[in-house]
C-alpha positions in Angstrom: -17.3 -7.9 -26.8 -18.3 -6.5 -23.4 -16.0 -4.0 -21.8 -13.8 -5.5 -19.1 -15.1 -5.3 -15.5 -13.3 -3.2 -12.9 -12.6 -4.1 -9.3 -13.3 -1.7 -6.4 -9.6 -0.8 -6.4 -9.5 0.4 -10.1 -9.0 4.1 -9.2 -6.2 3.2 -6.7 -4.3 1.4 -9.5 -4.6 4.3 -11.9 -3.4 6.6 -9.1 -0.4 4.3 -8.6 0.5 4.5 -12.3 -0.5 0.9 -13.1 -0.4 -0.4 -16.7 -3.8 -2.0 -17.0 -4.6 -5.0 -19.2 -7.6 -7.3 -19.8 -7.3 -10.4 -17.6 -10.2 -12.9 -17.6 -12.6 -10.2 -18.5 -11.3 -7.8 -15.8 -9.2 -4.6 -16.2 -6.2 -5.5 -14.0 -2.7 -4.1 -13.3 0.1 -6.0 -15.1 2.7 -3.8 -13.4 3.3 -0.4 -11.8 6.5 0.3 -13.7 8.8 -2.7 -13.2 7.6 -6.3 -13.0 11.2 -7.4 -11.9 11.4 -4.8 -9.1 7.9 -5.8 -7.9 8.9 -9.5 -7.8 12.0 -8.7 -5.7 9.9 -6.5 -3.3 7.6 -9.5 -2.5 10.6 -11.8 -1.9 12.4 -9.3 0.3 9.8 -7.0 1.9 6.0 -6.7 1.3 3.7 -6.2 -1.7 0.0 -6.2 -2.3 -2.0 -7.7 -5.1 -5.6 -6.8 -6.0 -7.3 -10.2 -6.3 -10.8 -8.9 -6.2 -11.5 -10.4 -9.7 -11.6 -13.8 -7.9 -15.0 -14.8 -6.8 -16.1 -15.4 -3.1 -19.1 -17.7 -2.7 -20.8 -18.2 0.7 -22.4 -21.6 1.0 -25.2 -22.3 3.5 -28.0 -24.7 4.1 -28.5 -27.9 6.1 -26.8 -30.0 3.4 -23.8 -27.7 2.8 -21.3 -30.1 4.2 -22.7 -33.2 2.5 -22.8 -31.3 -0.8 -19.2 -30.1 -0.6 -18.1 -33.7 0.3 -19.6 -34.7 -3.1 -18.5 -31.6 -5.0 -14.8 -31.4 -4.3 -12.0 -34.0 -4.1 -10.7 -32.9 -0.7 -12.9 -33.4 2.3 -14.4 -30.5 4.3 -14.8 -32.7 7.3 -11.1 -32.0 7.9 -12.0 -28.4 8.7 -12.1 -28.6 12.5 -12.8 -25.0 13.5 -14.1 -21.8 12.1 -11.7 -20.1 9.7 -9.7 -23.2 8.9 -9.1 -23.6 5.1 -8.3 -26.3 2.6 -7.2 -26.3 -1.0 -9.0 -28.7 -3.5 -9.8 -29.5 -7.0 -13.4 -29.5 -8.2 -13.5 -32.4 -10.7 -15.8 -33.6 -13.5 -17.0 -37.2 -13.9 -13.9 -38.0 -16.0 -11.6 -36.8 -13.2 -10.6 -33.6 -15.0 -10.2 -30.4 -13.0 -13.2 -28.0 -13.4 -11.3 -25.5 -11.1 -9.0 -25.3 -8.1 -10.3 -23.5 -5.1 -10.0 -22.7 -1.4 -12.8 -23.5 1.1 -13.0 -22.0 4.6 -15.3 -23.2 7.4 -17.5 -20.2 8.3 -19.8 -19.5 11.2 -22.9 -20.2 9.1 -21.6 -22.6 6.6 -18.6 -22.3 4.3 -16.8 -19.7 2.2 -15.2 -20.7 -1.1 -12.9 -18.7 -3.4 -12.8 -19.6 -7.1 -10.9 -18.3 -10.1 -12.0 -15.3 -12.1 -11.8 -16.9 -15.5 -13.8 -19.9 -14.5 -16.5 -18.2 -12.4 -19.4 -18.5 -14.8 -18.6 -22.1 -15.6 -18.0 -23.0 -11.9 -21.3 -21.4 -10.7 -23.3 -23.3 -13.5 -21.6 -26.5 -12.5 -22.2 -26.0 -8.8 -25.8 -25.1 -9.4 -26.3 -28.2 -11.5 -24.7 -30.4 -8.7 -26.9 -28.8 -6.0 -30.1 -30.6 -7.2 -31.6 -32.5 -4.3 -29.5 -30.7 -1.6 -30.6 -28.0 0.8 -27.8 -25.6 -0.2 -27.7 -21.9 -1.0 -24.9 -20.1 -2.8 -24.4 -16.4 -2.3 -21.9 -14.7 -4.7 -20.2 -11.9 -2.7 -19.6 -9.3 -5.4 -19.8 -6.7 -2.5 -16.3 -7.7 -1.3 -12.9 -6.7 -2.6 -9.9 -8.9 -1.9 -6.3 -7.9 -1.4 -3.3 -10.2 -1.0 -0.5 -8.8 1.1 2.6 -11.0 0.7 6.3 -11.1 1.7 8.4 -11.5 4.8 7.2 -8.1 6.2 3.6 -8.5 5.0 2.0 -9.5 8.4 4.0 -6.9 10.4 2.9 -4.1 8.0 -0.7 -5.1 8.0 -0.6 -5.2 11.8 0.9 -1.7 11.8 -2.2 -0.5 9.9 -4.6 -2.5 12.0 -3.1 -2.5 15.5 -6.4 -3.5 17.1 -6.3 -6.8 15.1 -2.6 -7.4 15.4 -2.6 -10.0 18.2 -5.3 -12.0 16.4 -3.6 -11.8 13.0 -0.2 -12.8 14.5 -1.9 -15.8 16.1 -3.1 -17.2 12.7 -1.4 -20.3 11.5 -1.0 -21.0 7.7 -4.3 -21.8 6.1 -6.3 -20.2 8.8 -8.6 -17.2 8.7 -10.6 -15.0 11.0 -13.6 -12.7 10.5 -13.2 -9.1 11.7 -16.8 -7.8 11.4 -17.5 -7.7 7.6 -13.7 -8.3 6.9 -12.0 -11.7 6.7 -8.3 -12.1 7.1 -6.6 -15.4 6.1 -2.9 -16.5 6.2 -2.9 -17.8 2.7 -1.2 -16.8 -0.5 0.1 -17.6 -4.0 3.7 -16.4 -3.8 5.7 -18.9 -1.7 6.1 -16.1 0.9 4.3 -15.6 4.2 1.4 -13.2 4.0 -2.4 -12.6 4.2 -5.4 -12.6 1.8 -7.9 -10.1 3.1 -11.6 -9.8 2.0 -12.9 -6.3 2.5 -16.2 -4.5 1.9 -15.8 -2.9 -1.5 -16.3 0.7 -0.2 -13.4 0.3 2.3 -10.9 -1.2 -0.1 -9.3 2.0 -1.5 -8.7 3.6 2.0 -7.1 0.3 3.2 -5.0 0.1 0.0 -3.8 3.7 0.7 -3.1 3.0 4.3 -0.9 0.0 3.3 0.9 2.1 0.7 1.7 4.7 3.5 3.0 1.8 5.6 5.4 0.8 2.9 3.5 -2.0 1.1 4.1 -1.7 -2.6 1.4 -2.4 -5.2 2.3 -5.5 -7.3 0.9 -6.4 -10.7 -0.2 -9.7 -12.3 3.2 -10.0 -14.1 5.1 -10.5 -10.8 2.2 -12.6 -9.4 2.9 -15.1 -12.2 6.7 -15.3 -11.7 6.3 -15.5 -7.9 3.7 -18.4 -8.1 5.8 -20.2 -10.7 8.9 -20.1 -8.5 6.7 -21.4 -5.7 5.7 -24.3 -7.9 2.0 -23.4 -7.7 -0.5 -24.3 -10.5 -2.3 -21.8 -12.6 -5.7 -23.0 -13.8 -6.1 -23.3 -17.5 -2.3 -23.7 -17.9 -1.0 -26.4 -15.5 -4.4 -28.2 -15.4 -7.8 -28.0 -16.9 -10.9 -30.1 -17.5 -8.8 -32.6 -19.6 -6.1 -33.1 -16.9 -6.3 -35.3 -13.9 -5.1 -33.9 -10.5 -2.9 -37.0 -10.4 -1.1 -35.7 -13.4 -0.9 -32.1 -12.2 0.8 -32.4 -8.8 -2.5 -32.3 -7.0 -2.6 -35.9 -5.6 -2.1 -34.5 -2.1 -5.4 -32.6 -2.3 -7.5 -35.8 -2.9 -9.0 -37.2 0.3 -9.4 -41.0 -0.4 -10.8 -41.8 3.0 -13.4 -42.5 4.0 -13.8 -44.8 1.1 -17.6 -44.4 1.0 -17.3 -40.7 0.2 -18.2 -40.8 -3.5 -17.0 -37.4 -4.7 -17.4 -36.4 -8.3 -14.6 -37.9 -10.3 -13.6 -40.5 -7.7 -14.3 -43.5 -9.9 -12.3 -42.1 -12.8 -9.3 -41.4 -10.6 -9.4 -44.8 -9.0 -9.4 -46.3 -12.5 -6.4 -44.2 -13.5 -4.6 -45.3 -10.3 -5.3 -48.9 -11.0 -4.1 -48.6 -14.6 -1.0 -46.6 -13.6 -1.0 -42.8 -14.1 0.8 -42.2 -17.4 2.0 -38.6 -16.7 3.4 -36.7 -13.7 4.1 -33.1 -12.9 7.7 -32.0 -12.4 9.9 -28.9 -12.2 12.4 -28.2 -15.0 15.6 -26.1 -14.6 17.6 -24.7 -17.5 20.8 -23.2 -16.0 22.3 -22.3 -19.4 20.9 -19.7 -21.9 17.4 -19.7 -23.2 13.9 -19.4 -21.6 11.5 -22.2 -21.0 8.0 -21.3 -22.1 4.5 -22.8 -21.9 3.8 -25.1 -24.9 7.4 -26.2 -25.5 7.8 -30.0 -26.1 9.7 -32.1 -23.5 11.4 -35.2 -24.7 12.2 -38.2 -22.4 13.5 -41.5 -23.9 11.5 -41.0 -27.1 8.3 -40.1 -25.2 6.9 -36.6 -25.1 5.6 -34.2 -22.4 4.8 -30.5 -22.4 5.8 -27.4 -20.5 2.6 -26.0 -18.9 4.2 -22.8 -17.3 7.7 -21.4 -17.9 9.6 -18.2 -17.2 12.9 -16.7 -16.3 13.2 -16.8 -12.5 14.1 -13.4 -11.1 15.2 -15.0 -7.8 17.4 -17.8 -9.3 18.6 -15.9 -12.4 17.9 -18.8 -14.8 14.9 -20.3 -16.4 12.4 -22.6 -14.7 9.2 -24.5 -15.7 6.4 -26.6 -14.6 5.9 -29.6 -17.0 3.7 -32.6 -17.4 6.0 -35.5 -18.5 5.9 -39.3 -18.8 5.7 -41.0 -15.4 9.0 -42.8 -16.0 11.0 -39.5 -16.3 14.2 -39.4 -14.2 16.7 -36.7 -13.4 17.0 -35.2 -16.8 15.0 -34.4 -19.9 15.3 -32.4 -23.1 13.2 -29.4 -24.2 12.7 -28.3 -27.8 14.0 -24.8 -27.8 13.4 -23.4 -31.3 14.2 -26.7 -32.9 17.2 -27.6 -30.7 16.8 -30.3 -28.1 18.3 -28.8 -25.0 19.2 -30.7 -21.8 17.3 -29.6 -18.6 17.3 -30.9 -15.1 14.2 -32.4 -13.5 13.6 -31.3 -9.9 11.1 -31.6 -7.2 9.2 -28.3 -6.7 9.0 -25.7 -5.3 11.9 -23.9 -6.7 11.8 -21.0 -4.1 10.3 -20.8 -0.6 10.7 -17.8 1.7 13.0 -16.1 -0.7 15.5 -19.0 -1.0 16.3 -21.7 -3.5 15.0 -25.1 -2.2 15.5 -27.7 -4.9 18.7 -29.8 -5.1 
């Protein structure tokens, strides 16, 4: 076993009394004292997450656009100006999800952000698919990444970076801007407003400390998971993987079917699935009584079975919620096997929470 890797912010976590754990081969903060309190800070104020374990890949070359139009299910031709972003699955030939990712249009090509746990696999896959294309991939291990999230997140970043404030306040959702070697994007994984900021590694700790001084609380991976689950956002390796189609994982909206001649990897498999009728769908589950919905629990609908892919107690809603993959015919209710007892749950359209408030019926 190799020792877990450390992000450029490791010393700042230790100074902030973080409890560190091994996450996808990285030593990362799970919490800084109270996961529950950290969750509530992001919903009500502003918190910051070290996401430097994720991998930034800069893509250049005369075929970069054509290559990405083959590589991912969404279409980078939608990116109409520098800094615009899109979310996509990167699929295999069978239509399973190799990874989910964000791509930005950059001045000299594209910038992609991929998951930490899938990085080696993703880079090998991308390298294999680049045969015959003039495309170069540069892995940016020289960058740290900090997500600042919550209703006060943008205001507090602007207080720390007053020279950038007007530009940052002008960003729309899923847009970013370079500031020298930094890159600031209005994206996130919490269901709150906020920014994801790429920073030269040597400048990461001073920025982290400035944000702390401005009242931005460090937030661990524990709260990151409950926040994204309330927001109805997928976690790779749990809600989808190489055996799961985006059509069965709530990712249908990320597939660009037009133009029809764009033959992205996995397209034919997805078209065959659509023609045959997609057997499963992703839904939200709500348990308002006692008990906690957990990943791996069986969901029963009219004698057919599904599975919970992510589940937790929702700190915002004060009851249990889950993301599940269930038979396509599932209606308004289902049953979950809670320790051998089939327990009634409601089936809802996600997200569960947006901007701090319950949003499902």
